[in-house]
N, C-alpha and C positions, 0 to 999 in steps of 0.2 A: 503493498500498501506507500502511494505518496504524497504529501504530506495534505493535499485537496480532496483527493481521487483515492477512496476505499474500494472497500470490494463491491460497492454497488452505487459506485458514482459522486459527485457532491452533494452531499447535502447539508444540511442545516436552517437554522432560522432565519428567514427572509428580511436582507437586506440588512446581515449581524453575523452572519455567519455566509454566506452564501449573499454577492452580491451584487447589481446590475453593473455592473465594470465587467464582475468575472464570467461573467454569461458572455459581455459582448467582447471580449475577449479570447474568450473558447471558441466563438464562432470564428471568430475574425483567426484563428490558429486554426483551424479546422476548416474553412472556403482560401488560404493561401495552401497550406499543406496539398489538397486532394486539387485545387487547380495547374500543382506544378508536373501534376502526369495527366492530366487533360487540359482542353481550353480552360475548363471549368468547369470545377467541383459541383456535384449532387448532391443536396443534404435537404432531407425530411425532417422536421420534427413535429411533435407532437404534443401533450400537454393532460394533465387529471384537474379538476375543478377548481383547485383551490387559487385567492382571490390574485395569491403575485404571476400566474400563470403565466397571465397574457405579459406581465413585465418582461419576466424572465422566455417567453418566446418569440418576443417580437426583440430582444438585447441579443437574443443568439443570431437571430432572423438576419437584426443590419449588420453586426459585425462580419456572418458571412461574407452579406452582399456586401460588404465597404472592401473586398478582399476577391469579390469576379463571381463569388458563387450565386449560382441558382436554385433558389430555396423553394420548397416547399410544406405548408404548410397544413398537416393534417386536420389540427386541432384537438378537439377533445374527443380521446381517442382511449384504449386498452397498451399499456406500454407492450405486450406481444406485437399489439397490429404495427407498429414501426420496429421493427426485430422481422416482422413475415415480410413485409412491404419495401423493405429495406435489401431485404434477400432478393425479391424477384422483381423489383420493378427499376433496374437498373440506377443504383444509388451507390453514393460511396461510402456512403454512414450515414443514420439516422443517429435525432435525440431527441429524449421523451423528455419530460421536465415536470417534472411527480415525486413527491417524498414516501409516496406509498401510502403506506398504514400510517404512520405518520400525522399529527392534529393542522389543523389549516396555516399557522401562524407557520413553519418548516415550510422548508421547497429544497431539490433537489436537481442533477444534471445528469444525467445515465448517459452514455454515447454508446452506438452497436457498430460494430466495423461493418462490411461489405456484406457479410453475408451472414448476418442478424445476430450475430454474436457479440458479446462483453467484448467493448474493444484493448485492443493491448497493450498492456501492461508500457512499454516503452516509450505508445507514442502518448500513453495519457503524464510518462513524470515531462514530456518534452512539451505538452501545452502548461505543465504546473509550470515551466522555467519562463514561457512566455509571460504568463499569465501577472510572475513576480519581477519580471523587465528583465528577467536575465537575456532573455534575445532580443531581438527585431524583426519582424516582417516587413513587406512593403503593405503599401494598399493599390488599390485600384483607383484608375485614370481615365478620364474619356469615355470609353466605350467599354472601356473592361468593367467594366461595373457591374456588378450582380444586379440578380432581379431577385420578386419573392412572387407570390401568390398561395392564396388559399387550395386548396386540393381535398377538397369534401370525398370529388368518386373512388380516392386511396379507401377510404373507410368502406363503401362500396365493394372495392376488390376484396378486401376483407375479411364483411359478411359473409360473400357466397362464398370462396375458399373456405369456411369454419361450416358451413351447407350442406358444402359435397361432402364434406370430411365424412359425414352421417349415413348409416345407410338404412333406421331405421325413421318411418313416420310417426312424430310423436302425440298425434291422431289422438285425441279422449284421454291425455292428462293435464293432469292440472298442479301447475307449478306457482310455486312463490321463489320472489327474488327479494333479494335486497340489496341493491344495490349502491351501499354509504355512500351515498350523494356524489358519488365520484363516474369515476370512466365509463362502467359499465352502464354508464345511462345511455351513453351513443348505439350503444346495440346489442344488451343481450337480449328484453323484450324482444325488438324486430326478429332479431333469430332466432329465437325460443318460436314467434309466433308463424313466421314464415314457415317454420317446418311441421304444427299444427298444434302446438298445443294451447290451450290454452292459461295464459299468465297473469297472476294478481303480481305487484309491485308496491314496495315501499321504499323509504332510501332511495327515492326520484327524483325530489326537490331540490337539485342543486342552490347552493346561492354563496357561496365562495367561501365560507369559515363551519360549510357542514357537514363538509366531507370528513367521515370516518367519525362523529361526533354519536354518540350511543346507535348503533351503527354497523353493517357489514361485518365482515367475517370474525372482527376483534371483537365483538359484541354482539353475540348470535341469539340474545334474548329474547331481543324483539319478534323473530321471526322464528323463532320457537314456537312461539303463545300465537302467532298469526298461521303457524302450518297448522295448530293444534282447531284453531275457531274456526277457521274455513275448510274443513276437511281435506289439504294438499296431499298430493300425492307424494311429494319431496316439496325440500326448500333447498335455495342457495342463495349463500352470504359473500358477495365479493370482496374484496377490500379495495383502499383510493384508486389505484392505479386495474387493475381489475387482472391481475395475472394470478393470483390467489383467488383459492377455493376451499369453502365450509359450506358440507353439505347440513341438511335436519330431516331426518327419517320421517314416515307417517306418521308415528308417535308425540315428532316434536323432539327427539333426543337427536345429542349434535353425534354428524357423521365427519369426525377429520382427515387431511390427511393422511394417515395407518389408515384407515377403513376401507379410500378409497383406493392408494396399491394394494391391496387386501382381495376386492371386489374386482374389479379392474386388474389384474396383476392371473388372479385364478381361471375370468374365465378367458383372458388371453391363450394359458395354458389351456383350458381346454380347448380351444381352439386352433393350437401348433402355432402358434403365433408371437409368444414368449420367448423370443432371440434367446441362446443359450441360456433357457433355464434361470433366469436372472432379474431378481427385484434392487436397485440401488437405494438405498436410505442411508441417511445421516444416523448419527450415534445417539440422537436422542431420540429415534421410534421404539415406540416401546414396544418392550419384553412381548407382552403379548403378540405382538405382531409377526416378531419372529417366531414363537413358537406356531402361530398359523399360520407361516409359509412351511416352518418344515411338519407339518400335518400335514400339508398340500403338497409336497414332494417336491416346492421352489426352494432354490436356492435364494442366498442373499449377498448382500457387499454394506457394508458401514463406511462412509467414508462421514472427511470433519464437518460438521454444521454449516453451512452453506447452502443456495444453490448451484453456487459457480463450481463445488467439488463433487454433484452430484450431478450437474454436466460432463465436466473430465472425465468424471469414469463411465458413465454411459458413449460417450465423443469417442473414449480411446476402445472401447471395446465392443460398442457397436448394439451395447443393450436398448428394449425400445421403454422400457418404463421404470423409473428413478423419483425423486421426491422426498418430500418434506410435511413432518406431523402439522405443520401451519397449513397445508393446502399447496403450498406452489410444487406442480406435478410437471414432468416433463416429459412429454409425449415426442421422444428422438423418430420415431419414424415422420412426425407431421413437421413438431416444432422447432428451436433450439433453442427455445426457453420454457420457463413457464405459462402457461395460458391457462386462466382461470375457467371461461367459455371454454374451450376446447377439451376441457377438463368437463366441467359438467355436462361435457355433450357425450363424453367419453362413457360415462357413468349414468345419464339417460340413456343409451345404447345399450347396454348392458341390462338394464334394467327388461326395459322394451322387447331384446331378442330372447331372455330367457323367460321372460311371463315372470319374473318373480320380482319382490320388494326386495326392500338394503338389508330389513331387520331378516330375512332367509336369504340371503348373500354374503349375511356377516354371518351364520355360522360358521363352530369353530373358530369364531375368532373373540376373546379374552381380552378386554384394556385394562392394564393391572393400574390398578390407584399408583398416582404417583404424589410425591415431593419434591418442589425445589425448589430452594437458598442459595438466595446472593450476597455473597458473605466479600468485603470488606477487609483486605488486605494489605497489607505495605509492600512485599514486595511477592508476586501471585509466581513469577521465577519459581522461588525457592518453595513455597511451598508445594511445586508440582513435582521437586526433585527430593524434597524430603523422603528419606523411609521409614520413618514410623508412621507418619498416611500411607504409606504403600500398606503396611503390616495392619494398621487399624483398618483400611477398607479391606484385603482380607478374610479377618477376621469374621465383621461383620457380616460378607458377601458368602462362606465356607457352612455363617448362619442361619442364611437364608437353606439352604441343599438346592439351591440352583431354579427355586420358587421366586423369583426376584435380580436385583442389582445396584449398585452402586456407579455413578458416573460425575467424576471430580474432574472441569477442568476451569482454563482461564476465563475472561472472557478477551473478546478480543480487543474490544477496544477501550477499556476503563482496568482500573485496580480493583478488582473484585475476582472472587475465585463461584466459579456457579453448583454447588451440592444439591445429586439429584439419587434418588433413591427411587427406585420403582419394588416392590411387594404387595401378598396376598392382600392388606387390607391395607388402613391409612396410618392407623392406627405401628406398626410393621415400622412402615414409609417413616415417621416421624420419627422414630425410636434410631434408626436409622443413622436420618439427615444430621440427626440433635451427637452420637457419638464420630460423625466427622468434626461438627462445628465444634462440640464440648474441644475436640484432640485441640484446634487451631486455634481455638481461646488460650489455655491451657499453656500454650509452650508456644505463647505471645508469636504467634503470629498476626 
């Protein structure tokens, strides 16, 4: 990670951590860099619904145009729409203005390369050097100055592609959606209705400051109640930029990413489509998922936390399904990034094709209770290297006799150690976590 670009782009409070000047300079560098490779760079920009999105969108566009780029503005759209269209419409790169599930006061800038994948680290470091004034680039003059235009047709291309991915007609299904007052408002209802479903929506009135506010995949309680009250077959909750999905079954119970990996992964295996017989997960996936996959004769791989690492493992070996408990699921045959609406369609396709409910398809999956505590420490690296801590964890896990686990890992951005336990009951989870946190306190960490 660089000074500004983390694993998921630049992100921070608008006009404090992330400023208009930063956006202009990012746009300038990308316009100049790709303009060296052909007459002018072609750049696609999308955004979510937060209030500062217009400012950063136009700042990026102005910067790119000032160095000769041709810019197309997709408007409000899911992050994966930018990835998809860059990959298929001859753009040099794509930029998404979004802070995902963060509150509206934050914003972010995520950059995709010409393949729709996250931008290479080397180029991001070069952009950072320009942002800090360590390098200079020329601006365009005369006829070399670039142009920008709105491109709503791009969103139509993306929606038509999504609809082509699903083999099943959704007529007769009653689906509730929580659009998080975010990016999914531009695509989800239309797509599901085009496929024949009856769609009831909440979180569908963005006003610039209500994105993710008590709604969406991070706050699915309203959708759970809505599904029960309206007798829906399924509920779908998206995050602010619509690259994640948390579902709700007809009983109003949550169906997170672990459930989706289990349900769709098993269906892919039954159809002979599970390449390598493999599902890719992160270390934070629930122990119950692993036991369920094993019982179904499916292999799995654990990666570090982050969709970046899931994708790297999938790309390296050609595996077709992987993701995170948060609902960030990647279907590598179709996309190179997570897509909440594509995930929803894959889940709906499985329900329709099998004629079964989520509850029936979840049979054999027991999600273990989980306790997660963040412990602030002076030196997280010293904690992770401590032999005494390893012995404490080993003894506690041995006492679980294979019916649980303990995971201790450092935060990637803060002086924290995350202590997570999974076991048969909440009480056992709490006892396991307390064993570790007591050790850290008693030994001065």
